[in-house]
N, C-alpha and C positions, 0 to 999 in steps of 0.2 A: 505494498499501499503507499504510494507517494502520498508527502503532504503537502500542503496549503497555509498562508497565514490574512487572515482578512484583515483588513484596516480601514473601517468605518470610516467616514467622510464627516462634514460640517454637523454639526450639533447632534449627532447619533450619542450622544452622551447622556442626552433623554431617553435609549432605550437600553441603555446598559443591563437594565433588571429584565427584560423583556425577552422572555425566550425563544419569542418567532424572528427576533431582528438578524439580518442576515448575516453578519458576523457570528452571530452565536452558533456554537456548535451544534445546538437542539433545534439549528433551524432548515427550512425547507430547503434554505439554499445549500446547508450542510447535507441534508439527507441525497440531495441532487449530487454534490461530489463524491458524497461516497459509491452513489453506483457507478463512477467514472474511475473510483479507485484511488481517490484523494480524501485524506482526512487532515481533520485540525493537526496543527504540529502540536499543538497544547490544548489541555482540558478547559481553560477560560481565553479567552478571549485578547485579543493586544487592544488594551484602550487607552486614548489620550484625552486632553480636555475637548477635542475637535470644535473648540471655539475660533467662530469666522476668523480670519486673518486678509492680510493683502488689500482691503478696502477705504484704508488710512493714507493716501498719499504721503498728506503732509509730515508725517513720523517719518517718512524716508529723506522729506525735503530737510526737515532739522537735523537726522543723523549727521549729517554734514559738519556739525556744528557740536556735533558728543562727541566725547575722548571714544576711541576704539575700549573694548573692555565692558563701556556702560552698557544700559540697556538702550537700545536703538533700533529704527525701523517698526515694519509693523507686521512683520510673519514670524514673533518668538513664539508662538503656540508652537508651529509647523517645525520650526529650528529645534527647540525642546524635545519634540518628539520625537526627532529622531535617532538622537542616541538611546532610548527607551527601546525602538523597533530595532535595533542591533542586536542589543540585549536580548530582548524577547527573542528574535532569531536564531541567538546562537545556541540549543542546544542538539547534539548530535550533531550531522552533518548538513542541520539549516533545514527550511524548508526547498520544496521542489519548484514553488511558485507563492509571489506574494501577489493579492489580488485587493488591489485600492480603488475605493470608492470616493468620486468627487474630490476636494481640496488634500484628499489624503496622499493622493498622485505624488502633492508638493512634500507631504513628510517623508513618502518612501525615496522622491529624487534628492533632498539634503542629506537622508542617510545614505547612500552611493556618493555623494558629493563631498559631504564634510566627513565621516565616519567609514567610508571603505564598505558598504553594504554590498556584497556578492552573492547573487541567486541567478538560477539559472530562467528564472522565465518571471518578468513583471507584465500582469494586466491590469493597466488602468481603466477604470470605467467612468466616463464623463466627467474626469478631469479638466478645470477649465484651462485651455493652455496660456502663459501668463507672460508676457515679456521679459518681466524681471527676474523669473526663472531660467532664464536661457542656459546660463553657466550649468547648474544646475540639471537641467536637462541633458545636457552635452555628455558630462559625466556619466548619468544612468543611461542611456545608450550604447554607450563604448564599456558599459559592465555586465551588462545583461540583455538578453533577447526583450525587445519591450513591446509587447501588442494595445494600441489604445482603440477602446471601445466607445463608440459616441452617437447621439440621436441627432443629427444635424437641422433638424426642424421645429422638434417639439421639446426643447429643454430649453424652458426659460431660465430656470435655476442657474444651469451652466452657465448660461449666455451671460448673468449678474455676476457668477465668478469670475470673470475676467476683468471686470471695472477695479479703476484703479492699480492698475501694473505698469503705466507711462505708454501706452500706445493708446489711440483715437479707435482703432476697429483691430478684430482679430477675427480669427477662423476659429473653430471648432477641432481641427486636425493637429495632430500635434506632430510639428516638423521633424523633430528628434527620434519619435519613435521609427521603428523597423517597419511596422506594421499600423495601418490606421485602418479600422474596419466602420462605416458608417451603416447604421443601422434606423430602420422607422419604427416607430410607434412604441418605444422603449421611455420615452422621457427620460427621466434626470435618473430611475432607480429600478424600470422595470425589469430588467433583465436580473437582479439581484433578490428581488421582493415580491414579483408576480408570479403565480404561478403558471398560467398559462403561455409566459417566457422562457421559464427556466429550462425547459427539453431543449435552446437552443444550443446552453452549454456542452450537448451532447452533438447534435447535428449538423453544428457548425465548427467542430474540431477547434477551439479556442485552446484547448488547454493542449495541446500539440508541439 
């Protein structure tokens, strides 16, 4: 049996006690993964604050005047979660795949770029591409096979997650991902928690 780590996205902290939440080992998503030969790396899910980051551009402007080493920028939760994710993954040989939803993709990118996370496959689901994450994305794509899944038409939440990155316009695909897979009708979380969509993990071969 292979293993995976599920990294929940923004505001998922409120679902930390919900056994049906997609990142829980007792969820319908986890049951689907088991039919495909994957089980959670650990019996308890990875958790972080899941607070919204990246939407206060003025914090980055002020960072120019704040000494290095002080609290600066507006991505602190993502950056703080990164070493915790690395520690979580360091059991046995580590996971075969990390599946990161929404802004959890930023956490994984920081874990790779700042703390040397290495894993055979990373799948980001509805992660908002951000111009201010370009350096971390570059490192991530050099250290793993990175597959990005997204709904290019109906994911309003994902679109809002791109605000404040320093770019006026953006696209939903990831320039640095090895594969971009555009889906329809899955919105922001459908392929993780919609029972009618979970079969796609088997039929589309995303874990290959």
